N, C-alpha and C positions, 0 to 999 in steps of 0.2 A: 785306585787310589789317584787323587789329582795332585800335581806336583808343579811349583812356579819357582825357576831359577833365578835369583837376584845375583846378578854381577857384583863383585866385591869393588869397592872405588877407590882407586890408587891415590886420590887426594888426601885421605885420611893420613896415609904416611907422608906424604909430603909436609903435612900440616905438623906432624908429630915431629919430624925432624928439623924442621925451621923452630920449632919453640925452644927457648934456651933453658938449659937443664940446669937450675939452681936450686939452691936449698929451699928455697921458697915455695917450689913446685916440685917435692919428690915424688908425686903419685905420677905425674907427666911424664917426668923423665923414668920411672919405673916400668911404666906402659910401655915405652919406646923400646927399653931395653929388650922386653917379654918378645916383642912382636919381631925384633930382628933377631932373636935367637931362635924363633921356631920357623924362621926362612919360610915364611908366607909367600905363596906367588901371589902377585898381585891380580893376576888373571883369574884367580880360582873364585869359582861361581859357589853362592849359598843355596841350599835349596831348604824349602818351605813345604811342607807337605799338610794337605787340607782332608778332612773326610769327604766321602762321597756323598752327594744330596740324597736325602732320603724322601720317599714317597709314600703317601698313606695309602693303605690297602684299601681296595675297590670292593665294595660288596658284590655279592652273588646277582649274576643277572635277574634271577628268578625273584630273589628278594626285593630287588628295585622295581620290576614290573610289577611285584603284589602291591607295593607301596604305591605307586601310582593309580593302580587301578580301585584301591581303597578310597584313596582320594577323591577320585572323579565319582565313586558311588556316591560319596558324602554329601560333596557340593551337588550333583544331580539331585539325589532325594530332597536335599533343604530347600532346592529351588522350587522344586515340583509341591512340596508341601505349603511354601508361600504363595504360589501362584493359585493353588487348589483350596485354600484356607476358606473362602466365601462358599465354595460348595461341600464342606466337610458336614454340616449340619444335616444334610439332605442324603448323605451317603447311606443311611440304612433303609431310607425308602427307595434308592437306587438298587441296592441289592436286593432287597426284599419287596418288591411292589405289592401294594394292597390288592387283593382279589378285584376289589369295587372301589372306584374313586368315591371320595366324601362328597354327600349329598350339598345342594346349596340351599342357604337359608336367607331369603332376603330380609337385609338389617332394618329397612325403613318401610313406610307405605308407598312411597313412590316407588321403591324397587319393586315390592311385592305385586303393586297394579301392573308395571311392565311385565314381571315374569309371568303372572296370572295370564296377561293378553297373549304373551308368545306361546303359552303352552295349550290355551284352548282355542288358539285361531283354527280356523276349517281345515286351511293345509295341514296344519301340524297334526290335527285330529286323523286326518285321511293318512298320512302317511306313517302315524303310530300303528294304523289299523294294518297295514301291508307288510306281511311276513317278512317279505325280501329287503326292509329296510330296518336298520339299527338306530336306536336314538342315543344319544349322548350329549354331554358337554363336554367339547376337548379340553378346554382350559382346565378343569377339574381333575385331570388326568395327571397334571403336572405336579410335583411335590410341592408342598408348601414352601418349602426353604427355599426352592428354586423358582417359584411363580414371582416372588418379587424383582427377580432380575429378567423377567419375561416382557417384551415389550408389550404384546396385545394382553397377555393373562396378569401381567402385573402394572406395568407404567401405566398403560391406556384404560387399565380396567377401574371402576370405581364411579361416586358420584359426578354427573356432569360428562361422562365420556362413555365407555362400554358399561353400562349401568349394570347390567346383568351380565352372566355368562352366556355367550351364544350358544344357541340349541341347534345340534346337525342331525341330520338323518342320512345316514349312509349305505347304498345300494351294496348288497353281497358282492364280493369281488373287486369293490372300488371301480363299478361301473358308473356311478352317479352319485351326486350328494345335493342337499338341500339344507342350507344354513338360515337360522333366524337371527336378526341383530336388532337391537335399538342403539341408535346414536345420539349421543348427550349434544349440549349446547356449548360444550367445552371443546369439540373438536373441528373447530372452524378454521377456515384459510380466511375469506372474506366473512365478514360478520354475517351471521344465519347460515353460512354454506359449509359444508363439511369439506374439509382439506383434502384435495385431490390423492395427496400421499398416502392418507389413511385409507381411502377406497382401494389404492393399489396394494397397500398391505392386506386388507381383507381378502382382495382377489389372488392374491399370491398364495396365501395360507389356505385360501378355500381349495382352491385347484390341487394344491399339493396333497390336501387330505383326501381328494377325491381319488388320484390316481396310486397311491403309497399302499394300499392294500393288493393292487395289480403288480408291483414289484415284487422281486423274490424274497429280498429281506425287509421289504417294509419301510424302506428309508429313502429319500431322495433331496437333490438340491436343485434350485432354480438356474437353468442354464439361460432361459430367455423367456421374458414376459412382455407381451404387447398389450395395450388398451388403448381403448378407442371410447372417451367420455361422451356420451349423448346429450345431458344435460344436468345442471346444477341439483345437488341433493341438500334439501334443507335437513338443519340441525334440528334434533329433538323427535328425531320420527324413527318408522320401523323401515327395515330393508330386508330384503331376502336374496341370497346367492344360490345359483344353480349352477352346477358345473358337470360335465359328462367327459369321461376318459375316452377319446377317439382312437388310440392307436397305443400299444405297446410293442418294442422291439429288443428285445434283451434288456439292457440297463436303461432305456429310454423309455418314456411315457409322454403322449400328447395329450393334452388337456384344452377342454374348451368352456368358457362359462360366461355368466353375466349378473349383476347386480339388478335388481327391480324394487320398486315400490313394494309394499306388503300391502296390497288391496285387502277388502273386506273379504274375498274369496280367494285371493291369493296370487291373482293376477294384477299387475299394475304396469306403471312406463317402466321402460328399460331405461335405466340410468348410465351403466358403463358395460362393455363388453372387452373380453380378454381372451388371449390364447398365450398357452405356456408349453416348455418342455423342460420337464424334469430328467434328471440323470442321477443314477443310483450311483455312489463314490463306492470306489473301488473297495476301501475299508467298511463297505455298509455291512457286514456279518459281524464284525466286532461293535459297531454302533447298534445293533438290533436289540441290545441289551438294554441299552438306553432307550431305545426306540422304538420298542415292539410294533409290529405291522398294525394290530389293532390300535394300539394306544397312539400311535403317531398318528392316526387318521382319527381318533378320537371314538372310535368304535367301544 
């Protein structure tokens, strides 16, 4: 109980005594008489009592922790769903990938002519007859909903660019790879010359597909890529990529490769050469569901 002591004011008595006791002020005179009769001590103190402050009851610690945890889970889930919404249509194809990728059907006469030239080229025919190699179209292994967001399989694919999906022949165990491309007229840096950045992208992807099957989980990222450009690449022509896995140590793989003109018999001028180091990320085991070893390499 909290108390506050209020001292009596002697001035009150002095004021009362100095006031005239007349018939016109009977109440004031009466009050003065009552105070004198009670012999009130001027030093007497008056005590006023206030109730103690009240504090709201605190919720149990476990209840507060549960509330904060639930709020955090709701916010995290909401953020994840908003960020992953573009990929949600492709979720079924990621969880239940088809056993074989969809076939490619050329949409027009030009695409059909280019496709036929790649499929029937003598080098492609000889690789198809070699049991050590497996033929595939890597871009067709990407689910359709995700393909639109892929640089090479979506953005750079189509008329005037990568007109038809590249054809790849992968040697068992990721020892080597041979890929066939047609580079359209809309992939230029200088007029009529294919952009060097596109050639770097093709080399990066091709060398990666070569070594992925040699890594434990079939997934890797580019740690370094060195390119030497030998000569300009004319737009509207055919090129072939050749690559070899030179060494594998644990999570690391070293690969060499080159781009060549696709001559009539397969041998042509060297356009660019590359060396690369790929490293399997530590979370590769979890990523293998999205990028199985064979599909990541296009096999």
